[in-house]
C-alpha positions as CSV (number, residue, x, y, z in Angstrom):
1,X,-25.3,4.4,6.0
2,X,-26.0,6.4,9.1
3,X,-29.1,4.3,9.7
4,X,-27.4,1.0,9.5
5,X,-26.3,-0.6,12.8
6,X,-24.9,-4.1,12.5
7,X,-21.8,-5.9,13.7
8,X,-20.6,-6.8,10.2
9,X,-21.1,-3.3,8.7
10,X,-18.8,-0.3,8.8
11,X,-20.6,2.5,10.7
12,X,-20.8,6.0,9.2
13,X,-20.4,8.5,12.1
14,X,-20.3,11.9,10.4
15,X,-20.1,13.6,7.0
16,X,-18.1,16.8,6.8
17,X,-18.9,18.9,3.7
18,X,-17.2,22.2,3.1
19,X,-18.7,24.9,1.0
20,X,-15.3,26.3,0.3
21,X,-13.9,23.1,-1.1
22,X,-14.7,20.3,-3.6
23,X,-14.0,17.8,-0.9
24,X,-16.3,15.8,1.4
25,X,-15.0,13.8,4.3
26,X,-16.7,10.7,5.7
27,X,-15.9,9.7,9.3
28,X,-16.3,5.9,9.5
29,X,-15.2,3.0,11.6
30,X,-11.7,1.7,11.1
31,X,-11.6,-1.5,8.9
32,X,-8.7,-3.4,10.5
33,X,-8.2,-5.7,7.4
34,X,-8.5,-2.8,4.9
35,X,-10.1,-3.0,1.5
36,X,-10.1,-6.2,-0.5
37,X,-10.6,-5.0,-4.1
38,X,-9.3,-2.1,-6.1
39,X,-10.1,-0.7,-9.5
40,X,-7.1,-0.9,-11.9
41,X,-7.5,2.2,-14.1
42,X,-4.9,1.0,-16.7
43,X,-6.7,-2.3,-17.4
44,X,-10.3,-1.1,-16.5
45,X,-10.7,-4.1,-14.2
46,X,-11.2,-4.9,-10.5
47,X,-8.2,-6.4,-8.8
48,X,-8.5,-8.7,-5.7
49,X,-5.8,-7.5,-3.3
50,X,-5.7,-10.6,-1.1
51,X,-5.7,-13.1,-4.0
52,X,-3.4,-11.0,-6.2
53,X,-5.6,-11.6,-9.3
54,X,-8.1,-9.8,-11.4
55,X,-11.7,-10.5,-10.6
56,X,-13.8,-12.0,-13.5
57,X,-17.2,-10.7,-14.3
58,X,-19.0,-13.8,-13.0
59,X,-17.3,-13.4,-9.6
60,X,-18.1,-9.6,-9.5
61,X,-21.8,-10.5,-10.3
62,X,-21.8,-12.9,-7.3
63,X,-20.3,-10.3,-5.1
64,X,-22.8,-7.7,-6.1
65,X,-25.7,-10.1,-5.6
66,X,-24.4,-10.8,-2.1
67,X,-24.2,-7.1,-1.3
68,X,-27.8,-6.6,-2.5
69,X,-29.0,-9.6,-0.5
70,X,-27.2,-8.2,2.6
71,X,-28.9,-4.8,2.2
72,X,-32.2,-6.6,1.8
73,X,-31.5,-8.6,4.9
74,X,-30.7,-5.5,6.8
75,X,-34.0,-4.0,5.9
76,X,-36.0,-7.1,6.9
77,X,-34.3,-7.7,10.2
78,X,-34.6,-4.1,11.5
79,X,-30.8,-3.4,11.4
80,X,-31.8,0.1,10.2
81,X,-32.8,2.5,12.9
């Protein structure tokens, strides 16, 4: 993530990892609109926070493909430094 530099991507600035703790902290850009999906542990499904509905497997597949295509596009258009 540190190598990605694009207007539509959240930038990773720093990772803080403590040897004394199990925790790792990621310092990233602020996402003004927040997250859009959440994992519902009780129902073992993803929930769309803006649409107030569960996301079907076909829709998740489309979202995942868009993410993969976006990463592929970043690699081809030299977004990575």
